[in-house]
PQR file with spaces between the fields and no chain letter, atoms N, CA, C, O and H, PARSE charges and radii, in Angstrom:
ATOM       1  N    UNK     1       1.041   -1.628   -0.063 -0.4000 1.5000
ATOM       2  CA   UNK     1       0.216    0.136    0.002 -0.0000 2.0000
ATOM       3  C    UNK     1       1.265    1.462   -0.054  0.5500 1.7000
ATOM       4  O    UNK     1       2.344    1.680    0.497 -0.5500 1.4000
ATOM       5  N    UNK     2       0.467    2.202   -0.940 -0.4000 1.5000
ATOM       6  CA   UNK     2       1.206    2.907   -1.138 -0.0000 2.0000
ATOM       7  C    UNK     2       0.029    4.721   -0.858  0.5500 1.7000
ATOM       8  O    UNK     2      -0.990    5.015   -1.483 -0.5500 1.4000
ATOM       9  H    UNK     2      -0.409    2.025   -1.387  0.4000 1.0000
ATOM      10  N    UNK     3       0.732    5.561    0.281 -0.4000 1.5000
ATOM      11  CA   UNK     3      -0.284    6.934    0.538 -0.0000 2.0000
ATOM      12  C    UNK     3       0.600    7.669    0.006  0.5500 1.7000
ATOM      13  O    UNK     3       1.809    7.436   -0.023 -0.5500 1.4000
ATOM      14  H    UNK     3       1.560    5.323    0.789  0.4000 1.0000
ATOM      15  N    UNK     4      -0.269    9.101   -0.684 -0.4000 1.5000
ATOM      16  CA   UNK     4       0.551   10.002   -1.460 -0.0000 2.0000
ATOM      17  C    UNK     4      -0.219   11.641   -0.617  0.5500 1.7000
ATOM      18  O    UNK     4      -1.213   11.932   -1.282 -0.5500 1.4000
ATOM      19  H    UNK     4      -1.251    9.290   -0.660  0.4000 1.0000
ATOM      20  N    UNK     5      -0.073   12.400    0.249 -0.4000 1.5000
ATOM      21  CA   UNK     5      -0.743   13.323    0.625 -0.0000 2.0000
ATOM      22  C    UNK     5      -0.259   14.685   -0.080  0.5500 1.7000
ATOM      23  O    UNK     5       0.887   14.708   -0.529 -0.5500 1.4000
ATOM      24  H    UNK     5       0.734   12.164    0.790  0.4000 1.0000
ATOM      25  N    UNK     6      -1.105   15.860   -0.204 -0.4000 1.5000
ATOM      26  CA   UNK     6      -0.459   17.102   -0.708 -0.0000 2.0000
ATOM      27  C    UNK     6      -1.619   17.879    0.061  0.5500 1.7000
ATOM      28  O    UNK     6      -2.769   17.635    0.428 -0.5500 1.4000
ATOM      29  H    UNK     6      -2.036   15.841    0.160  0.4000 1.0000
ATOM      30  N    UNK     7      -0.697   18.969    0.114 -0.4000 1.5000
ATOM      31  CA   UNK     7      -1.501   19.994    1.264 -0.0000 2.0000
ATOM      32  C    UNK     7      -0.723   21.316    0.257  0.5500 1.7000
ATOM      33  O    UNK     7       0.481   21.451    0.041 -0.5500 1.4000
ATOM      34  H    UNK     7       0.237   19.167   -0.185  0.4000 1.0000
ATOM      35  N    UNK     8      -1.667   22.034   -0.151 -0.4000 1.5000
ATOM      36  CA   UNK     8      -1.476   23.634   -1.136 -0.0000 2.0000
ATOM      37  C    UNK     8      -2.350   24.417   -0.632  0.5500 1.7000
ATOM      38  O    UNK     8      -3.322   24.225    0.097 -0.5500 1.4000
ATOM      39  H    UNK     8      -2.646   21.925    0.024  0.4000 1.0000
ATOM      40  N    UNK     9      -1.759   25.589   -1.243 -0.4000 1.5000
ATOM      41  CA   UNK     9      -2.520   27.131   -1.232 -0.0000 2.0000
ATOM      42  C    UNK     9      -3.198   27.426   -2.757  0.5500 1.7000
ATOM      43  O    UNK     9      -2.536   28.130   -3.519 -0.5500 1.4000
ATOM      44  H    UNK     9      -0.969   25.745   -1.836  0.4000 1.0000
ATOM      45  N    UNK    10      -3.587   27.270   -2.894 -0.4000 1.5000
ATOM      46  CA   UNK    10      -4.395   27.628   -4.369 -0.0000 2.0000
ATOM      47  C    UNK    10      -3.848   28.735   -5.202  0.5500 1.7000
ATOM      48  O    UNK    10      -4.225   29.758   -4.631 -0.5500 1.4000
ATOM      49  H    UNK    10      -4.125   26.698   -2.274  0.4000 1.0000
ATOM      50  N    UNK    11      -3.141   29.072   -6.275 -0.4000 1.5000
ATOM      51  CA   UNK    11      -2.937   30.222   -6.577 -0.0000 2.0000
ATOM      52  C    UNK    11      -3.615   31.763   -6.326  0.5500 1.7000
ATOM      53  O    UNK    11      -2.935   32.771   -6.520 -0.5500 1.4000
ATOM      54  H    UNK    11      -2.835   28.241   -6.738  0.4000 1.0000
ATOM      55  N    UNK    12      -4.956   31.831   -5.899 -0.4000 1.5000
ATOM      56  CA   UNK    12      -5.374   32.853   -5.290 -0.0000 2.0000
ATOM      57  C    UNK    12      -5.329   33.504   -4.080  0.5500 1.7000
ATOM      58  O    UNK    12      -5.706   34.608   -3.689 -0.5500 1.4000
ATOM      59  H    UNK    12      -5.508   31.012   -5.742  0.4000 1.0000
ATOM      60  N    UNK    13      -4.446   31.984   -3.274 -0.4000 1.5000
ATOM      61  CA   UNK    13      -4.500   31.993   -1.728 -0.0000 2.0000
ATOM      62  C    UNK    13      -5.766   32.140   -1.100  0.5500 1.7000
ATOM      63  O    UNK    13      -5.801   32.244    0.126 -0.5500 1.4000
ATOM      64  H    UNK    13      -4.140   31.086   -3.592  0.4000 1.0000
ATOM      65  N    UNK    14      -6.903   32.166   -1.829 -0.4000 1.5000
ATOM      66  CA   UNK    14      -8.250   32.081   -0.852 -0.0000 2.0000
ATOM      67  C    UNK    14      -8.876   30.674   -0.656  0.5500 1.7000
ATOM      68  O    UNK    14     -10.034   30.485   -0.284 -0.5500 1.4000
ATOM      69  H    UNK    14      -6.875   32.082   -2.825  0.4000 1.0000
ATOM      70  N    UNK    15      -7.743   29.468   -1.025 -0.4000 1.5000
ATOM      71  CA   UNK    15      -8.370   28.284   -0.759 -0.0000 2.0000
ATOM      72  C    UNK    15      -6.847   27.268   -0.354  0.5500 1.7000
ATOM      73  O    UNK    15      -5.772   27.120   -0.935 -0.5500 1.4000
ATOM      74  H    UNK    15      -6.802   29.621   -1.328  0.4000 1.0000
ATOM      75  N    UNK    16      -7.324   26.811    0.698 -0.4000 1.5000
ATOM      76  CA   UNK    16      -6.414   25.312    0.864 -0.0000 2.0000
ATOM      77  C    UNK    16      -6.984   24.057    0.284  0.5500 1.7000
ATOM      78  O    UNK    16      -8.084   23.534    0.458 -0.5500 1.4000
ATOM      79  H    UNK    16      -8.197   26.931    1.171  0.4000 1.0000
ATOM      80  N    UNK    17      -5.942   23.698   -0.463 -0.4000 1.5000
ATOM      81  CA   UNK    17      -6.579   21.903   -0.796 -0.0000 2.0000
ATOM      82  C    UNK    17      -5.569   21.236   -0.348  0.5500 1.7000
ATOM      83  O    UNK    17      -4.382   21.543   -0.233 -0.5500 1.4000
ATOM      84  H    UNK    17      -5.048   24.123   -0.604  0.4000 1.0000
ATOM      85  N    UNK    18      -6.338   19.980   -0.023 -0.4000 1.5000
ATOM      86  CA   UNK    18      -5.530   18.559    0.490 -0.0000 2.0000
ATOM      87  C    UNK    18      -5.968   17.670   -0.373  0.5500 1.7000
ATOM      88  O    UNK    18      -7.115   17.764   -0.810 -0.5500 1.4000
ATOM      89  H    UNK    18      -7.302   19.731   -0.116  0.4000 1.0000
ATOM      90  N    UNK    19      -5.175   16.719   -0.739 -0.4000 1.5000
ATOM      91  CA   UNK    19      -5.287   15.893   -1.903 -0.0000 2.0000
ATOM      92  C    UNK    19      -4.787   14.656   -1.393  0.5500 1.7000
ATOM      93  O    UNK    19      -3.629   14.706   -0.977 -0.5500 1.4000
ATOM      94  H    UNK    19      -4.243   16.642   -0.385  0.4000 1.0000
ATOM      95  N    UNK    20      -5.398   13.518   -1.322 -0.4000 1.5000
ATOM      96  CA   UNK    20      -4.664   12.322   -0.614 -0.0000 2.0000
ATOM      97  C    UNK    20      -4.746   11.217   -1.847  0.5500 1.7000
ATOM      98  O    UNK    20      -5.813   11.276   -2.457 -0.5500 1.4000
ATOM      99  H    UNK    20      -6.339   13.477   -1.660  0.4000 1.0000
ATOM     100  N    UNK    21      -4.112   10.543   -2.167 -0.4000 1.5000
ATOM     101  CA   UNK    21      -3.897    9.135   -2.811 -0.0000 2.0000
ATOM     102  C    UNK    21      -3.691    7.934   -2.352  0.5500 1.7000
ATOM     103  O    UNK    21      -2.636    7.755   -1.743 -0.5500 1.4000
ATOM     104  H    UNK    21      -3.245   10.496   -1.671  0.4000 1.0000
ATOM     105  N    UNK    22      -4.528    6.926   -2.498 -0.4000 1.5000
ATOM     106  CA   UNK    22      -3.966    5.748   -1.908 -0.0000 2.0000
ATOM     107  C    UNK    22      -3.587    4.430   -3.186  0.5500 1.7000
ATOM     108  O    UNK    22      -4.059    4.574   -4.314 -0.5500 1.4000
ATOM     109  H    UNK    22      -5.385    7.072   -2.993  0.4000 1.0000
ATOM     110  N    UNK    23      -2.908    3.467   -2.930 -0.4000 1.5000
ATOM     111  CA   UNK    23      -2.547    3.056   -3.954 -0.0000 2.0000
ATOM     112  C    UNK    23      -2.591    1.328   -3.627  0.5500 1.7000
ATOM     113  O    UNK    23      -1.847    0.994   -2.705 -0.5500 1.4000
ATOM     114  H    UNK    23      -2.525    3.350   -2.014  0.4000 1.0000
ATOM     115  N    UNK    24      -3.017    0.726   -3.983 -0.4000 1.5000
ATOM     116  CA   UNK    24      -3.089   -0.781   -3.420 -0.0000 2.0000
ATOM     117  C    UNK    24      -3.352   -1.973   -4.613  0.5500 1.7000
ATOM     118  O    UNK    24      -3.828   -1.567   -5.674 -0.5500 1.4000
ATOM     119  H    UNK    24      -3.622    0.997   -4.732  0.4000 1.0000
ATOM     120  N    UNK    25      -3.109   -3.181   -4.501 -0.4000 1.5000
ATOM     121  CA   UNK    25      -3.850   -4.094   -5.247 -0.0000 2.0000
ATOM     122  C    UNK    25      -4.077   -3.845   -7.038  0.5500 1.7000
ATOM     123  O    UNK    25      -4.877   -4.332   -7.837 -0.5500 1.4000
ATOM     124  H    UNK    25      -2.723   -3.510   -3.639  0.4000 1.0000
ATOM     125  N    UNK    26      -2.854   -2.758   -7.190 -0.4000 1.5000
ATOM     126  CA   UNK    26      -3.453   -2.562   -8.785 -0.0000 2.0000
ATOM     127  C    UNK    26      -4.383   -1.363   -8.660  0.5500 1.7000
ATOM     128  O    UNK    26      -4.382   -0.566   -9.597 -0.5500 1.4000
ATOM     129  H    UNK    26      -2.205   -2.362   -6.541  0.4000 1.0000
ATOM     130  N    UNK    27      -5.166   -1.143   -7.627 -0.4000 1.5000
ATOM     131  CA   UNK    27      -6.086    0.002   -7.781 -0.0000 2.0000
ATOM     132  C    UNK    27      -5.500    1.200   -7.261  0.5500 1.7000
ATOM     133  O    UNK    27      -4.350    1.186   -6.823 -0.5500 1.4000
ATOM     134  H    UNK    27      -5.166   -1.791   -6.866  0.4000 1.0000
ATOM     135  N    UNK    28      -6.413    2.548   -7.280 -0.4000 1.5000
ATOM     136  CA   UNK    28      -6.175    3.833   -6.954 -0.0000 2.0000
ATOM     137  C    UNK    28      -7.234    4.664   -6.833  0.5500 1.7000
ATOM     138  O    UNK    28      -8.139    4.992   -7.600 -0.5500 1.4000
ATOM     139  H    UNK    28      -7.348    2.560   -7.636  0.4000 1.0000
ATOM     140  N    UNK    29      -6.851    5.033   -5.355 -0.4000 1.5000
ATOM     141  CA   UNK    29      -8.612    5.916   -5.003 -0.0000 2.0000
ATOM     142  C    UNK    29      -7.711    7.203   -5.002  0.5500 1.7000
ATOM     143  O    UNK    29      -6.486    7.165   -4.886 -0.5500 1.4000
ATOM     144  H    UNK    29      -6.116    4.766   -4.732  0.4000 1.0000
ATOM     145  N    UNK    30      -8.492    8.398   -5.150 -0.4000 1.5000
ATOM     146  CA   UNK    30      -8.048    9.786   -5.030 -0.0000 2.0000
ATOM     147  C    UNK    30      -8.931   10.391   -4.439  0.5500 1.7000
ATOM     148  O    UNK    30     -10.122   10.177   -4.662 -0.5500 1.4000
ATOM     149  H    UNK    30      -9.487    8.428   -5.244  0.4000 1.0000
ATOM     150  N    UNK    31      -8.452   11.359   -3.475 -0.4000 1.5000
ATOM     151  CA   UNK    31      -9.503   12.376   -2.829 -0.0000 2.0000
ATOM     152  C    UNK    31      -9.114   13.534   -2.897  0.5500 1.7000
ATOM     153  O    UNK    31      -7.921   13.740   -3.117 -0.5500 1.4000
ATOM     154  H    UNK    31      -7.484   11.533   -3.293  0.4000 1.0000
ATOM     155  N    UNK    32     -10.078   14.679   -2.714 -0.4000 1.5000
ATOM     156  CA   UNK    32      -9.634   16.165   -2.652 -0.0000 2.0000
ATOM     157  C    UNK    32     -10.402   16.893   -2.302  0.5500 1.7000
ATOM     158  O    UNK    32     -11.359   17.166   -3.026 -0.5500 1.4000
ATOM     159  H    UNK    32     -11.048   14.512   -2.536  0.4000 1.0000
ATOM     160  N    UNK    33     -10.235   17.477   -1.016 -0.4000 1.5000
ATOM     161  CA   UNK    33     -10.831   18.673    0.062 -0.0000 2.0000
ATOM     162  C    UNK    33     -10.302   20.079   -0.704  0.5500 1.7000
ATOM     163  O    UNK    33      -9.218   20.219   -1.269 -0.5500 1.4000
ATOM     164  H    UNK    33      -9.457   17.255   -0.427  0.4000 1.0000
ATOM     165  N    UNK    34     -11.375   21.081   -0.562 -0.4000 1.5000
ATOM     166  CA   UNK    34     -10.688   22.196   -0.652 -0.0000 2.0000
ATOM     167  C    UNK    34     -11.826   22.996    0.623  0.5500 1.7000
ATOM     168  O    UNK    34     -13.008   22.817    0.915 -0.5500 1.4000
ATOM     169  H    UNK    34     -12.256   20.967   -0.102  0.4000 1.0000
ATOM     170  N    UNK    35     -10.629   24.015    1.185 -0.4000 1.5000
ATOM     171  CA   UNK    35     -10.988   24.385    2.264 -0.0000 2.0000
ATOM     172  C    UNK    35     -11.133   25.987    2.255  0.5500 1.7000
ATOM     173  O    UNK    35      -9.991   26.430    2.135 -0.5500 1.4000
ATOM     174  H    UNK    35      -9.669   24.160    0.948  0.4000 1.0000
ATOM     175  N    UNK    36     -12.102   27.085    2.335 -0.4000 1.5000
ATOM     176  CA   UNK    36     -11.835   28.206    2.151 -0.0000 2.0000
ATOM     177  C    UNK    36     -10.742   28.949    3.120  0.5500 1.7000
ATOM     178  O    UNK    36     -10.653   28.492    4.260 -0.5500 1.4000
ATOM     179  H    UNK    36     -13.030   26.725    2.433  0.4000 1.0000
ATOM     180  N    UNK    37     -10.077   29.824    2.842 -0.4000 1.5000
ATOM     181  CA   UNK    37      -8.900   30.738    3.957 -0.0000 2.0000
ATOM     182  C    UNK    37      -9.524   31.825    4.496  0.5500 1.7000
ATOM     183  O    UNK    37     -10.051   32.687    3.792 -0.5500 1.4000
ATOM     184  H    UNK    37     -10.148   30.195    1.917  0.4000 1.0000
ATOM     185  N    UNK    38      -9.506   31.855    5.778 -0.4000 1.5000
ATOM     186  CA   UNK    38      -9.983   33.312    6.405 -0.0000 2.0000
ATOM     187  C    UNK    38      -8.571   34.543    6.212  0.5500 1.7000
ATOM     188  O    UNK    38      -7.396   34.315    6.501 -0.5500 1.4000
ATOM     189  H    UNK    38      -9.079   31.154    6.349  0.4000 1.0000
ATOM     190  N    UNK    39      -9.100   35.758    5.683 -0.4000 1.5000
ATOM     191  CA   UNK    39      -7.839   36.512    5.630 -0.0000 2.0000
ATOM     192  C    UNK    39      -7.844   37.328    7.130  0.5500 1.7000
ATOM     193  O    UNK    39      -8.777   37.752    7.812 -0.5500 1.4000
ATOM     194  H    UNK    39     -10.054   35.943    5.448  0.4000 1.0000
ATOM     195  N    UNK    40      -6.427   37.349    7.314 -0.4000 1.5000
ATOM     196  CA   UNK    40      -6.128   38.030    8.955 -0.0000 2.0000
ATOM     197  C    UNK    40      -6.321   39.856    8.930  0.5500 1.7000
ATOM     198  O    UNK    40      -6.471   40.652    9.858 -0.5500 1.4000
ATOM     199  H    UNK    40      -5.670   37.005    6.759  0.4000 1.0000
ATOM     200  N    UNK    41      -6.253   40.018    7.719 -0.4000 1.5000
ATOM     201  CA   UNK    41      -6.140   41.696    7.871 -0.0000 2.0000
ATOM     202  C    UNK    41      -7.429   42.282    7.857  0.5500 1.7000
ATOM     203  O    UNK    41      -8.516   42.131    7.301 -0.5500 1.4000
ATOM     204  H    UNK    41      -6.131   39.372    6.966  0.4000 1.0000
ATOM     205  N    UNK    42      -6.686   43.261    8.976 -0.4000 1.5000
ATOM     206  CA   UNK    42      -7.570   44.176    9.488 -0.0000 2.0000
ATOM     207  C    UNK    42      -8.125   45.639    9.022  0.5500 1.7000
ATOM     208  O    UNK    42      -7.092   46.260    8.771 -0.5500 1.4000
ATOM     209  H    UNK    42      -5.802   43.384    9.428  0.4000 1.0000
ATOM     210  N    UNK    43      -9.111   46.407    8.806 -0.4000 1.5000
ATOM     211  CA   UNK    43      -9.198   47.339    8.166 -0.0000 2.0000
ATOM     212  C    UNK    43      -8.558   48.609    8.809  0.5500 1.7000
ATOM     213  O    UNK    43      -8.587   49.685    8.212 -0.5500 1.4000
ATOM     214  H    UNK    43      -9.950   45.903    9.010  0.4000 1.0000
């Protein structure tokens, strides 16, 4: 079994992307989740 995980910030810096891939027995499963990023800027 092989696991690959990726965590990255989208180019627009407004979305955090989490990707997971699992490889086992000649099969693969891929999962992707996107999370909005809150800005810490104050007016």
